[in-house]
N, C-alpha and C positions, 0 to 999 in steps of 0.2 A: 344737680343737672336737670334742666327742664326739657321736656319734649312737647312739641306741638302736636295736637291730635285733631282728627276730623272724623266725622261720622262715615264709616264704611261698613260693608257687610262683614260678619264675623269670619266667614270663610275666605281665605286669601288664595288667589290663583297661583299656581307654581311659577308662572312667568313673571309675577310681580316680586318673587322672592329671590331672583337670581342674584348671586354674588352680593348679598346684603351683609354689611358690617354693623354690628350692634354694640354699643358701648354704654357703660353706666357704673356709677358707684352705688352707695346706699340710697334707697328710695323710701319704701314703706316699711315700718318696723312693726313686728308682731311679737307680743310677749307670749309666755308659755300658755298653751291651751291643752288641757288633758283630755278634752273630748275627742274621740276617734271616729265620730260618726261620719265625718266627711273626709277623713284621711285614708287614702288608698293603701293597699297592702304593699309592703316593701320586700322584695326578693332579690338577693344578689345585687344590692345597691341600685336596683332599677324599679321605678314605680310606674305601673301601667294604669291609666285612668280609663275605665271602660265606658263611662257615660260622658259624652262630649258636653252635655249641659253643665257638668260639674267642674269643667276645667278651671274656671275662675275661682273656685272654692278650694283648690288644692293648697294645703299648707303642710310643711314637714312636722313630724312629732318633735316637741321641744322638751328638754330636760328642765330640772328645777332652776338651773343657773344659766339658761340659754335664752337667746332672743333671735328673731329672724328678720331680715330685711329682704325686700323683693322688688323686682322691677320687670315690667313687661316690655319686650323689645319687638319692633322698633318704636312703637307709638306711645308707650307708657300705659296703654289701655289693653286689658286682657281680651277685650272683644274685637280689637282690630290689630292685635300683635301676633307674631309667630311664635315667640319663645317667652317663657316665664322663668326667671331665675331667682332663687332664694339663696341668701347667705345666712347660715346658722352659726352664731358666735356665742361664746360664753359672755355672761354679763360682766364678770370680773375675774381676772387671773392674777397670779403672783409673778412678779418680775423674775425673769430668767428661768421659769419653769415651763416645761412643755404643756401645751393644751391642745385639745382637738376642736376642729371646726369643719364645716362642710358647705359645698355648693350643690344646689338642686336645680337641674335644668329640665324644663317641661316643654314638650311640643304642644302648642295650643291649637294647631291646625288639624284638619281631618285628612291631611296628606303627609306623605313621608318627607322629612327634611333631610337633605343629604350633606355629608361632610361637615357636621356640626363641630365647632372648635370653640373652647372656652379658654381665655387668656387672662392671666394675672398681669396687668399692665404696670401697676405701681402699688407700693405698700409703704406704710409709715409705722416704724417701730414694730414691724412684724417680719420674722424670719421663718420661712417654710422649710422644714427639715425632711418631711416625708409626705407621700400622698398615695391613695388607692383610688383609681388606678394611678400608675406612675405618670408624671408629667415630663415635658421636655423643657430644658432651660435654654433660653436665648437672650443674651444680653443681661439686662437687669430683671427680666420677666420670666414667666413660665407659661406653658400652654398644655391643654389636654385635648387630644383628638378623640371625640366621642362617636365618630362615625355617623351612620345613618340612624335617624330616630323616627319611629313609626307614630301615627296619630295618637295623641294623648300620652305618649311615653315620657317617663321621667327617668333621668340618670343622675346618680349621686356621686360626687367626688369627696372623699374623706381626706382631710389634711391634718398634719401635726405641725404646730408652730410655737414660737416663743417670742415674748417682748422683752427687750433688754433694758428699757428705760421706764421709769414711773411716769404715768400720764395716760395718754390715749394711744391705742394701736388700731390700725385699720388698713384696708386695701381697696383697690378699684379693679374691676374685671371687665373684660370685653368678650362678647360672644358673637359668633358668625356662623353662617351656613351658606351652602352654594348648591342650588338646585339647577338642573338642566332640563330644558324642554327640547326634545329631539324628534325629528321626523326623518323618514327615509324614503327614497325612491329607488327602484330597481334600475340599474344601469346595465345594459347588455351591449355586447360587441361581437357580432358574428365574424368568423374568420374561416378562410378556406385553406385546405391542404390537399395537394394533388400528387399522386405517385403514378409512375408509368413503368411497366415492365414489358419486355419483349423477348422472344426466343433469341438466345444468345448465339447459338451456332446451328447451322442447317445447311443441307445441300440445296442445289438449285431446284430440285423437285419437291422439296419439303414446303409445308405451309408454315408461315410465320404467324404466331399468335401475339397480338399486342393487347395488353390489359391496362385499364385506367381505374384508379380508385380515388374518388373525391370525397372529402369529409369536411363537415362543419365543426371545426375545433373551438369555435367561440361559444358565446353564451346566449345568443339570440338567433332567430331564424334567418337564413340566407335565401333570398328569392331570385328567380330568373337565372339560375346557375346554368352555364354552358361550358362544355369541354371542347377545345379546338386543338387540332394537330395537323401539321402538313408533313406527310411522309417524304423521305428523301428520294432523289432521283434513283431509279432502279427498283423501287418497291412500289406496289400498287395493290389496291383492293380488287375484289373479283369484278367489279364494274369498271375497272380501269382508272378510277379516280384516286388521287393522292390526298384529297382533302377530307379530314375527319371533323364532323360537326355533330356533337351529341347534346341534345337539350335535356338537362337534368331536372329543371324546375326548382322547387323549394326544398331546402334541406333544414330540418330542425336542428337545434343545438345538439351536438354529439352524433348526429346521423351521418352515415356514409353510404355511398352507392358505388357499385362496381360495374364496369362495362368492358366488352371485349370485341375486337375487330380482327379479321384475318387478312393477310397479304401474302404476296408471292414476289420472289426476286427474279429479275430478268437477266442477271449476270452475277458472277462471283465478285467478292469484294466486301468492304465494310460499310455498313449503313447506320446512320445515326440521326436522331431527331429528338426534340423535346416536345412538351405539350403545355397548354395553359388552360386554367379554369377561371371564369369571371362571373360576377353577379352584381345585383343592384347595390348602389351605394359605393361604387368603386372597388368592390372586392375583387382581388386577383390572387392567383396562386400559380406557381410554375413548377413543373416536374423536370428533373434533370434529364439530359439526353440519354437514350438507351442505344446500345450498340448491338447490331446483328451482323455476324460474320458468315459469309458463304465461302467455303474453301475446302481443301483436301487435307487428309491427315499428313503429318510430318513427324519422322522419328529422330530422336537424338539418343546416342549411347555414350557411356563414359565408363572408364575403368580406373581404379586406384590400386596402387601397390606400394610396398616399401621400396625406397631407393636402394637400400642395401640390406642384406641379411647375412647372418653367419651360417657357415656350413653346418649341417646337422639340425638346423631348425627349418620348420615348414614355411613355405611361401604361400600367402593368401592373396588372391585377386578378387576385388570387390567390384562388381559390375552394376550398371543401372541402364534401363531403357525407359524412354519417356515419349509419349505422344505430344509433341509441342504444337501440332497442328490444331485445326478446328473441326475436323471431321473424325468419324470413327475409324480406327485402324483395325481391320479384321485379319485373322490368322497371323498375329504377330509372333515372331520367333527371334531368338538370339542364339548365336553360336560363338563359343570361345575356343581358341586353339590351345592345345596342351603344349607348354614350352618343350623344346627339344632337350632331351637329357633329363627330363623330369617325369615323375609318375604321379597319377592322381591319388590323393589321400582321401578326400571327401569333396562333395559338391552340395549346394543347397537343394532343398526339396524340388523335385520335378526335373532335375538335370539328368541327362543320360549320355553315356559315352558313345560317340559315333565316329569310328576311325580315330583320327588325331584331334578330334574336337569333342567338346561337351555342349549339348544342345538343350535349350529350354523352350517349351511351347507356352505362350501366354494367351492364345485365343484372341478375343475382342478386347481392345483397349480404347476406352473413350478418350475424348480430347482432354488433355491435361493429366491423364492417368500415367503412373510410373510404376516400375517394378525394380526391386533390388534382388540381386542374386550373387553367388560367389563360388569360387573353386579354390581348393587348397591342394598344393602339390609338394613333393619332396625332391630336392635337387641332389644329383648324384656326385657333383664335384663343384669346385670353385669355377665361376664364370658368370655370364649374363643370360638371364632367363626372361623371355618376352612372351606375353600372351596378348592376342588381338581378339576383340569382340566385334561381331557384326550383327546389326539389327535389320530385320525384314518384316514387311507387312503388305497387305493388298493396298494398292493405290498409293504406295509411299516408296520413295527412293531408298536403296540400301545405304546404310551408313556404318562406318567402322572407326574404332579407336584402339590403341594399344598401350601397354605399360611394361617397363623393363625393370627387373630387380637384379642388382649385382650381388652375387653370393661371394662372401669373403670368408677367409679362415681366421682362427683365433690362436695366436701363439700362447703356449703354456710351458714355462721354463721350470724345470726341476733342478735344484742344486743339492748335491750330495758330497760329503767330505768323510773319508775314512783313513785311519792310520794303518800302515802295513804291519808294523810291529808294536805290540802293546802287551805287557809293560816293557819299558826300556831302561836298561841299566845306565846310570850316570856315566858319561864319557862315551856312550854308544850313540848310534844314529837311528832315526826312524824316518819314514817317508809318508807324507800325507797326499792322497790322491783326491783331486777335486774334479768332479764330473758334473757337466751341465747337459740335460736332455730336454729337447723340445717335444713335449707330449701333446701339443695342440695341433691345429689344422692349418696354421699359417706360419711363415718364417718370422724370426725375430733377428734384429741386427744390433751390432755394437754391444755385444755382451762383454762386460768388464768385470774382472776378478781382482780383489785386493785381499791378501792374506796378512794376518797379524799374529806374530809369535808372542807367547807369554814370556815373562822375565826369566824363567828357568830354562829357556831354550835359546839356541843361537843358530843363525841361518848358515846352511852349507851350500845348497844349490837349488835351482828351479828350472823346470822345462815344461813343455806342453804345446798346446795349440797356438799360443802366441808368446812372444818374447816377454821376459820378466825383468823388472828393475827393482833392486833391493835398496832400501834406505833404512838402515838400522834394523829394526824388527818388523818393518812393513815391506811387503813384496807386492808390487803392482804389475799386473799383466796387461799388455796392450789389448785394445778392443778387438773382438773377433769379427769376422765377416758374417754374412747371413747364415743363420742356423735354420735349416729346413725342417718341416714337420717330421717327427720321428728320428731326427739326427741327434747325435751326442758328440760333445767334445770334452777333453780333459786336460788337466795340468797336474804337475807333481812338484812338491816342495819337500826337500830333505833338510832335516834339522838335527842338532846334537843336543843331548840331554846334559844340562850343566849342573843341576842340583835336584835334590829329592823334592817332588811335588806332585799333587794331583792337578796336572796342567790342563789348560784349555787352549786349543789351537782354533783361531777364529777366521772366518771367510765372509766377505761382503760381496754381493753380486748386484749389478745394475745392467739395464738394457734399454733400448728404445721403447719397448712395450711396457716395461715396469714403471708404475707410478711412484714407487718408493723402493729403497734397497731391500734385498733379501739377505738375511744373516743366518749363518750356520756355524756351529762349533763342534769340535771333536775332542773328547776327553782322553788323555793319555797319562798312565801312571808311571812316573819316573822314580826309580829306586836305586839304592846303593848296596 
């Protein structure tokens, strides 16, 4: 492969070496030379040439059975090229046996070469089995990324290969590098940010303070910055003007400046306006509108309680008072009525009993402030218990709310079964007394009793609170009417002992209040 050359200076500019692809097979062959006078030191497979005048004299150390071929890329002349590549090969190898060879790549320039890449493009009767450093396989070829190479630096690739046929074996390699010439220019972009705040709530006699904060959030200076605002109707500065014009001047990158103006309201109501900042180069920033409300305090009260509660359990009323207005509520108080027929068990901190009420003093409540408080009472009987809460404060209308809890009772049914005679002689009779007692605080309805006789007993008769129906050994009593708290009802079942046994007389009870049946048995000893 022939390269045309021309006279150039030995030092190549980086800009001339951009994206250069260098290709070559064998060029100049060198036999073994044992002289090390001009051979640089090799460390970790890297050769560093310290004297740039000796670059053209570099040659790898050769063994007794080795030869080297070299080529300077891209011109073929080491004085005008960027890279010098040596291939070190054995002079003779045995077919089918592994042998070692190497590539030596040298930077001939006095500048760094970037992204140096050596590629094995083709080979004849040569199979590569290993390399140090490892290469990458692509298609039929291989490549080794050598990275950046400093001035005069040499990097060595050691390979292991084998020839499978008698004759000649060889390869062709390609080398490339890619240098970049970069230049930068600083690009800046100033940007404005503006925020506006104002007194949120005030009385007509209060001074409203409006604050502006302008900031250059960009990366360059912002010049001739101005803040402008037009106050809404009803607000004016001390001089009577509604127009705000603040010259800020120049803001450096990241710099911010704050300004403040005062105004007064001529009437009650809600006042709102936004603001804008501008600068050279079309810079603009807007601040959201602020709202200022001039008004009086307003109270809201609420009370929560359970819709129902069982007798014997305490009732709790949870109250709240809130200043929903926009002014300060002074001397705020709340008063809650004690439900008729109830007695106070406890109250939240600060509450005190005054007659039939519990009173809480909250003092000054700012706009939006709220307080929670409670009262717990005990009900004396079943019924409806109502508590009303009233809120009061200076300059605010009185407000009230109420809540009612219905107190209910709980039925609690007790079933008892006893035998009048025990033991019972076979052929004699005994009577079982069935008693149902309401131990709860509310009535229960439709109490049903079903008695079941064991096999060793026979039915004689039944009586009691409701009529009975006998069907074999099952006696069913009609449902009872309402059973009041503390009341009891009973039934009697008479049976005859038919045979000796340790018998069990069973009873099942159901009612409107019971979720599942209640079962009871009575043991009776039948003897002969």
